[in-house]
ROLO-778289 format. One line per field, with one value per residue (C-alpha): residue number from 0; x, y, z. Coordinates in nm, 2 decimals. Each point is the difference from the previous one (the first is absolute). Layout:
N
pos <- (NUM, ...)
c1 <- (X, ...)
c2 <- (Y, ...)
c3 <- (Z, ...)
end
This chain:
410
pos <- (0, 1, 2, 3, 4, 5, 6, 7, 8, 9, 10, 11, 12, 13, 14, 15, 16, 17, 18, 19, 20, 21, 22, 23, 24, 25, 26, 27, 28, 29, 30, 31, 32, 33, 34, 35, 36, 37, 38, 39, 40, 41, 42, 43, 44, 45, 46, 47, 48, 49, 50, 51, 52, 53, 54, 55, 56, 57, 58, 59, 60, 61, 62, 63, 64, 65, 66, 67, 68, 69, 70, 71, 72, 73, 74, 75, 76, 77, 78, 79, 80, 81, 82, 83, 84, 85, 86, 87, 88, 89, 90, 91, 92, 93, 94, 95, 96, 97, 98, 99, 100, 101, 102, 103, 104, 105, 106, 107, 108, 109, 110, 111, 112, 113, 114, 115, 116, 117, 118, 119, 120, 121, 122, 123, 124, 125, 126, 127, 128, 129, 130, 131, 132, 133, 134, 135, 136, 137, 138, 139, 140, 141, 142, 143, 144, 145, 146, 147, 148, 149, 150, 151, 152, 153, 154, 155, 156, 157, 158, 159, 160, 161, 162, 163, 164, 165, 166, 167, 168, 169, 170, 171, 172, 173, 174, 175, 176, 177, 178, 179, 180, 181, 182, 183, 184, 185, 186, 187, 188, 189, 190, 191, 192, 193, 194, 195, 196, 197, 198, 199, 200, 201, 202, 203, 204, 205, 206, 207, 208, 209, 210, 211, 212, 213, 214, 215, 216, 217, 218, 219, 220, 221, 222, 223, 224, 225, 226, 227, 228, 229, 230, 231, 232, 233, 234, 235, 236, 237, 238, 239, 240, 241, 242, 243, 244, 245, 246, 247, 248, 249, 250, 251, 252, 253, 254, 255, 256, 257, 258, 259, 260, 261, 262, 263, 264, 265, 266, 267, 268, 269, 270, 271, 272, 273, 274, 275, 276, 277, 278, 279, 280, 281, 282, 283, 284, 285, 286, 287, 288, 289, 290, 291, 292, 293, 294, 295, 296, 297, 298, 299, 300, 301, 302, 303, 304, 305, 306, 307, 308, 309, 310, 311, 312, 313, 314, 315, 316, 317, 318, 319, 320, 321, 322, 323, 324, 325, 326, 327, 328, 329, 330, 331, 332, 333, 334, 335, 336, 337, 338, 339, 340, 341, 342, 343, 344, 345, 346, 347, 348, 349, 350, 351, 352, 353, 354, 355, 356, 357, 358, 359, 360, 361, 362, 363, 364, 365, 366, 367, 368, 369, 370, 371, 372, 373, 374, 375, 376, 377, 378, 379, 380, 381, 382, 383, 384, 385, 386, 387, 388, 389, 390, 391, 392, 393, 394, 395, 396, 397, 398, 399, 400, 401, 402, 403, 404, 405, 406, 407, 408, 409)
c1 <- (-28.59, 0.10, -0.09, 0.22, 0.29, -0.03, -0.01, 0.32, 0.17, -0.10, 0.12, 0.33, 0.04, -0.06, 0.23, 0.27, -0.02, 0.03, 0.30, 0.16, -0.05, 0.14, 0.31, 0.10, 0.36, 0.14, 0.38, 0.14, 0.30, -0.24, -0.10, 0.36, 0.11, 0.37, 0.03, 0.36, -0.03, 0.07, -0.25, -0.35, -0.24, -0.31, -0.16, 0.06, -0.14, -0.31, -0.05, 0.00, -0.25, -0.23, 0.01, -0.06, -0.29, -0.19, -0.09, 0.16, 0.31, 0.35, 0.26, 0.33, 0.30, 0.29, 0.31, 0.22, 0.11, -0.13, -0.26, 0.00, -0.33, -0.19, -0.36, -0.21, -0.38, -0.15, -0.32, -0.30, 0.05, 0.37, 0.26, 0.33, 0.26, 0.34, 0.21, 0.22, 0.35, -0.14, -0.05, -0.25, 0.17, -0.12, 0.19, 0.22, -0.09, -0.25, -0.13, -0.14, -0.26, -0.24, -0.21, -0.37, -0.28, 0.00, -0.21, -0.12, 0.35, 0.28, 0.24, 0.25, -0.15, 0.05, 0.23, -0.28, -0.36, -0.33, -0.31, -0.36, 0.14, -0.13, 0.19, 0.35, 0.28, 0.36, 0.22, 0.29, 0.26, 0.20, 0.06, -0.17, 0.24, -0.09, 0.37, -0.11, 0.34, 0.03, -0.34, 0.04, 0.25, -0.23, -0.36, -0.08, -0.24, -0.36, -0.05, 0.06, 0.26, -0.11, -0.16, 0.11, -0.33, -0.34, -0.33, -0.25, -0.37, 0.08, -0.17, 0.14, 0.37, 0.26, 0.37, 0.19, 0.35, 0.17, 0.22, -0.08, 0.27, 0.16, -0.30, 0.06, -0.30, -0.29, 0.07, -0.34, -0.33, -0.34, -0.21, -0.38, 0.05, -0.19, 0.11, 0.38, 0.24, 0.36, 0.15, 0.34, 0.21, 0.24, 0.00, 0.34, 0.17, 0.29, -0.08, 0.12, -0.24, -0.27, -0.38, 0.06, -0.31, -0.03, -0.37, -0.25, -0.37, -0.17, -0.38, 0.01, -0.20, 0.05, 0.37, 0.21, 0.37, 0.12, 0.36, 0.16, 0.34, 0.03, 0.33, -0.01, 0.06, -0.35, -0.33, 0.02, -0.37, -0.22, -0.37, -0.14, -0.32, -0.01, 0.23, 0.06, -0.27, -0.20, -0.33, -0.14, -0.15, 0.27, -0.05, 0.11, 0.25, -0.18, 0.04, 0.37, 0.18, 0.37, 0.14, 0.32, 0.23, 0.34, 0.07, 0.36, 0.13, -0.28, -0.24, -0.24, -0.34, -0.20, -0.35, 0.01, 0.09, -0.23, -0.33, -0.27, -0.20, 0.03, 0.14, -0.22, 0.05, 0.37, 0.13, 0.37, 0.12, 0.34, 0.23, 0.36, 0.16, 0.38, 0.17, -0.30, -0.05, -0.35, -0.20, -0.38, -0.04, -0.34, 0.03, -0.21, -0.06, -0.28, 0.07, 0.00, -0.22, -0.29, -0.18, 0.26, -0.11, -0.05, 0.36, 0.14, 0.37, 0.09, 0.30, 0.27, 0.35, 0.24, 0.38, 0.19, -0.28, -0.01, -0.36, -0.20, -0.34, -0.07, -0.36, -0.03, -0.26, 0.28, 0.24, 0.28, 0.07, -0.20, -0.03, 0.08, -0.34, -0.31, -0.30, -0.33, -0.09, -0.33, -0.09, 0.02, -0.02, 0.37, 0.00, 0.16, -0.24, 0.20, -0.21, -0.01, 0.37, 0.09, 0.37, 0.05, 0.28, 0.28, 0.36, 0.26, 0.35, 0.27, -0.23, 0.10, -0.36, -0.28, -0.31, -0.13, -0.38, -0.14, -0.35, -0.16, -0.19, -0.30, 0.04, 0.16, 0.11, -0.29, 0.00, 0.38, 0.06, 0.35, -0.02, 0.30, 0.25, 0.36, 0.25, 0.36, 0.12, 0.22, -0.29, -0.35, -0.35, -0.18, -0.38, -0.22, -0.36, -0.07, -0.26, 0.20, -0.08, 0.31, 0.06, 0.36, 0.15, 0.35, 0.27, 0.36, 0.16, 0.36, -0.05, -0.31, -0.35, -0.11, -0.34, -0.09, -0.36, -0.05, -0.31, -0.32, 0.07, -0.27, 0.15, -0.20, 0.16, -0.13)
c2 <- (1.23, 0.09, 0.37, -0.01, -0.15, 0.26, 0.28, -0.13, -0.01, 0.35, 0.13, -0.19, 0.16, 0.35, -0.06, -0.14, 0.29, 0.25, -0.19, 0.00, 0.37, 0.07, -0.22, 0.18, 0.12, 0.27, 0.01, 0.33, -0.18, -0.16, 0.34, 0.12, 0.14, -0.03, 0.09, 0.11, 0.32, 0.22, -0.07, 0.16, -0.29, 0.22, -0.14, -0.36, 0.03, 0.19, -0.27, -0.27, 0.19, 0.07, -0.36, -0.14, 0.24, -0.17, -0.29, 0.11, -0.15, 0.08, 0.21, -0.13, 0.22, -0.23, -0.17, 0.31, 0.25, 0.32, 0.09, 0.37, 0.15, 0.31, 0.05, -0.32, -0.04, -0.28, -0.17, -0.17, -0.36, 0.03, -0.11, 0.17, -0.22, 0.14, -0.29, 0.01, 0.11, 0.20, 0.38, 0.16, 0.35, 0.32, 0.15, 0.29, 0.19, 0.26, 0.03, -0.35, 0.14, 0.22, 0.28, -0.08, 0.11, -0.19, 0.07, 0.32, 0.14, -0.03, -0.27, -0.24, -0.35, -0.25, -0.30, -0.25, 0.10, -0.19, 0.19, -0.12, -0.35, -0.28, -0.29, 0.13, -0.16, 0.10, -0.26, -0.24, 0.10, 0.23, 0.38, 0.28, 0.29, 0.35, 0.11, 0.34, 0.14, 0.20, 0.16, 0.09, 0.28, 0.24, 0.07, 0.04, 0.29, -0.06, -0.36, -0.25, -0.27, -0.36, -0.22, -0.35, -0.20, 0.14, -0.19, 0.24, -0.09, -0.37, -0.27, -0.31, 0.08, -0.18, 0.06, -0.24, -0.15, 0.28, 0.30, 0.33, 0.26, 0.32, 0.16, 0.35, 0.11, -0.17, -0.37, -0.18, 0.17, -0.17, 0.28, -0.03, -0.37, -0.26, -0.32, 0.05, -0.21, 0.06, -0.28, -0.14, 0.25, 0.29, 0.35, 0.17, 0.33, 0.20, 0.25, 0.28, -0.08, 0.26, -0.09, -0.37, -0.09, -0.37, -0.08, 0.27, -0.12, 0.28, 0.00, -0.38, -0.24, -0.34, 0.03, -0.24, 0.07, -0.30, -0.10, 0.27, 0.16, 0.36, 0.19, 0.30, 0.37, 0.14, -0.12, -0.37, -0.01, 0.30, -0.05, 0.26, 0.11, 0.31, 0.28, 0.35, 0.25, -0.28, 0.11, -0.35, -0.24, -0.23, -0.37, -0.08, -0.26, -0.25, -0.33, -0.02, -0.25, 0.04, -0.27, -0.18, 0.24, 0.15, 0.36, 0.12, 0.32, 0.21, 0.27, -0.23, -0.16, 0.28, 0.09, 0.31, 0.26, -0.01, -0.14, 0.21, -0.32, -0.12, -0.31, -0.23, -0.33, -0.04, -0.26, -0.02, -0.29, -0.13, 0.23, 0.06, 0.34, 0.04, 0.33, 0.14, 0.38, -0.05, -0.29, 0.07, 0.29, 0.14, 0.33, 0.23, 0.38, 0.23, -0.05, -0.38, -0.14, -0.23, -0.24, -0.20, -0.27, -0.24, -0.11, -0.26, -0.05, -0.27, -0.20, 0.22, 0.03, 0.27, 0.06, 0.31, 0.17, 0.38, 0.06, -0.30, 0.15, 0.28, 0.09, 0.34, 0.19, 0.25, -0.19, 0.07, 0.28, 0.08, 0.38, 0.16, 0.17, -0.18, 0.21, -0.16, -0.01, -0.08, -0.36, -0.13, -0.33, -0.04, 0.07, -0.30, -0.19, -0.24, -0.22, -0.33, -0.07, -0.28, -0.05, -0.28, -0.22, 0.21, 0.01, 0.24, 0.06, 0.25, 0.22, 0.36, 0.11, -0.19, 0.14, 0.29, 0.02, 0.31, 0.05, 0.31, 0.25, -0.04, -0.38, -0.15, -0.36, -0.20, -0.33, -0.05, -0.29, -0.06, -0.32, -0.18, 0.22, 0.04, 0.22, 0.09, 0.31, 0.30, 0.24, -0.07, 0.00, 0.31, 0.01, 0.28, 0.00, -0.36, -0.20, -0.28, -0.28, -0.14, -0.31, -0.09, 0.26, 0.04, 0.22, 0.02, 0.31, 0.09, 0.37, 0.21, -0.10, -0.36, 0.10, 0.36, 0.08, 0.31, 0.17, -0.19, -0.32, -0.21, -0.28, -0.29, -0.24, -0.35)
c3 <- (18.91, -0.36, 0.08, 0.32, -0.19, -0.28, 0.27, 0.16, -0.34, -0.08, 0.34, -0.04, -0.34, 0.13, 0.29, -0.22, -0.23, 0.28, 0.14, -0.34, -0.04, 0.35, -0.07, -0.32, 0.03, -0.23, 0.06, -0.13, -0.15, -0.25, -0.12, -0.05, 0.34, 0.07, 0.37, -0.07, 0.21, -0.30, -0.27, 0.04, 0.02, 0.00, -0.32, 0.09, 0.35, -0.13, -0.27, 0.27, 0.21, -0.30, -0.11, 0.34, 0.05, -0.28, 0.24, 0.33, 0.15, 0.14, -0.17, 0.12, 0.04, 0.10, -0.12, 0.00, 0.27, -0.16, -0.26, -0.11, -0.12, -0.07, 0.12, -0.01, 0.00, 0.21, -0.11, 0.17, 0.13, -0.01, 0.26, -0.05, 0.16, 0.05, 0.13, 0.31, -0.11, -0.29, -0.03, -0.24, -0.03, -0.15, -0.29, 0.10, -0.32, 0.11, -0.36, 0.04, 0.24, -0.21, 0.15, 0.06, 0.23, 0.32, 0.31, -0.15, -0.07, -0.26, 0.09, -0.14, -0.06, 0.28, -0.04, 0.05, -0.06, 0.02, -0.11, 0.03, 0.06, 0.23, 0.16, -0.02, 0.20, 0.05, 0.18, -0.04, 0.26, -0.22, -0.02, -0.20, -0.01, -0.13, 0.00, 0.10, 0.09, -0.32, 0.06, 0.37, -0.01, -0.19, -0.07, -0.36, -0.08, -0.11, 0.10, 0.28, -0.01, -0.08, 0.27, 0.02, 0.00, -0.05, 0.02, -0.16, 0.04, 0.06, 0.20, 0.18, 0.01, 0.19, 0.06, 0.22, 0.04, -0.20, 0.06, -0.16, 0.02, -0.12, -0.17, -0.15, 0.20, 0.18, 0.00, 0.00, -0.06, -0.01, -0.16, 0.01, 0.05, 0.21, 0.17, 0.01, 0.21, 0.08, 0.20, 0.10, -0.20, 0.02, -0.13, 0.01, -0.10, 0.15, 0.26, -0.22, -0.29, -0.04, 0.00, -0.01, 0.21, 0.06, -0.06, -0.07, -0.02, -0.19, 0.01, 0.03, 0.22, 0.16, 0.02, 0.21, 0.08, 0.20, 0.10, -0.21, 0.07, -0.12, 0.01, -0.22, -0.05, 0.06, 0.15, 0.08, -0.08, -0.11, -0.04, -0.23, -0.18, -0.22, -0.07, 0.16, -0.11, -0.16, -0.14, 0.07, 0.01, 0.14, 0.10, 0.36, 0.10, 0.23, 0.18, 0.02, 0.23, 0.09, 0.23, 0.10, -0.19, 0.06, -0.09, 0.00, -0.15, -0.15, 0.11, 0.17, -0.04, -0.15, -0.09, -0.23, -0.06, -0.31, 0.13, -0.16, -0.07, 0.36, 0.17, 0.20, 0.19, 0.03, 0.25, 0.10, 0.22, 0.12, -0.19, 0.10, -0.08, 0.02, -0.10, -0.19, 0.00, 0.14, 0.13, -0.04, -0.24, -0.10, -0.20, -0.20, -0.05, -0.09, -0.38, 0.00, 0.28, 0.03, 0.23, 0.19, 0.23, 0.17, 0.04, 0.23, 0.11, 0.24, 0.13, -0.15, 0.12, -0.11, 0.04, -0.08, -0.19, -0.05, 0.11, 0.13, -0.07, -0.24, -0.08, -0.16, -0.21, -0.07, -0.22, -0.08, 0.25, 0.32, 0.05, 0.33, 0.00, -0.13, -0.12, -0.11, -0.37, -0.18, -0.04, -0.36, -0.18, 0.06, 0.37, 0.18, 0.23, 0.22, 0.24, 0.18, 0.02, 0.26, 0.09, 0.25, 0.14, -0.15, 0.13, -0.12, 0.13, -0.09, -0.20, -0.07, 0.06, 0.16, -0.18, -0.20, -0.03, -0.16, -0.14, -0.15, 0.20, -0.25, -0.01, 0.32, 0.01, 0.15, 0.18, 0.04, 0.25, 0.15, 0.21, 0.15, -0.19, 0.14, -0.17, 0.10, -0.18, 0.02, -0.05, 0.13, -0.15, -0.12, -0.07, -0.15, -0.13, 0.08, 0.20, 0.16, 0.24, 0.18, 0.22, 0.10, -0.24, 0.14, -0.14, 0.14, -0.14, 0.08, -0.08, 0.07, 0.08, -0.06, -0.13, -0.10, -0.06, -0.22, -0.13, -0.08, 0.19, 0.16, 0.21, 0.14, 0.25, -0.05)
end
């Protein structure tokens, strides 16, 4: 009996200690932040994060409309809470973003970076604003513009109930990270902003993108792994779930074009596209390809998209004449792609599906797909199984089969 009582007291003590650590609040005002929209609060916000990281807890950015900051480093076991009605905004001084090596290339440091961190949360109902308008008009030579939020080799990451917007370049990048969740949030940028991809999982695994609205100037989502002409090895992006999302302006839901590490086991369900340049977009080329598949897309609806389905091993431009080339480590290998229960109306082009003569697309399945478009569907170098694949084209052929097509009616 005495032993059981002692065990209960020990467990209670451990539980209470964990609870106390979890409940630690580090308000940035305590560390000297002003939130006046003019003063750079970088040092105060970083001090709050570093102090809270000693035991774990929540860094609270609240109590003022706008906090201005230069680059910030997030730590393990930290929740960054930007309160509703509050904006954490990047400094407009370009010199605040030093040059550094990022993703194998020279870049400006991201606004928020977590590196080799675990248990990182960003939430609170507020806005994280990259204020990228001063970066967008021109490309500076020698390095890329800053990303907004980078999770570099992190585990157990969650972003929810937050708006991320106006990054100078890619907005949110999980890089070689595992167990990453984006849920109930928005990612925004003007349509004229250059390279402002919404969420780009890069060589990352077990990624969930759920109930996210993305309205941006480039790919709504771009799943990547490796760079063009990569000598390797490159880790793949795997086990990615995208569901119940809305994609507005942007280039579409993309895999690629940089996929030299491969992409496997992607599942997309119940996504609404309105006004995107493309719907489903799978892209690579002979200098940046890898093993791509299996992929599953189901219960998608599209309105006013440019091209409903684009699957190409010839990104960015499909030549008029396709000659075979030797197979290399970087030859794209697309396979086992299932597209089912898709409806698209008022598209400019129904579908473009083009494989390589030396590496045709294998195992494409188009089941219960209905597309209304100005221009129909074109297919080359692909093995495709179709069942209820209906295209209504107002100009030209509804479905044009080119060279290297093997079609199976299910």
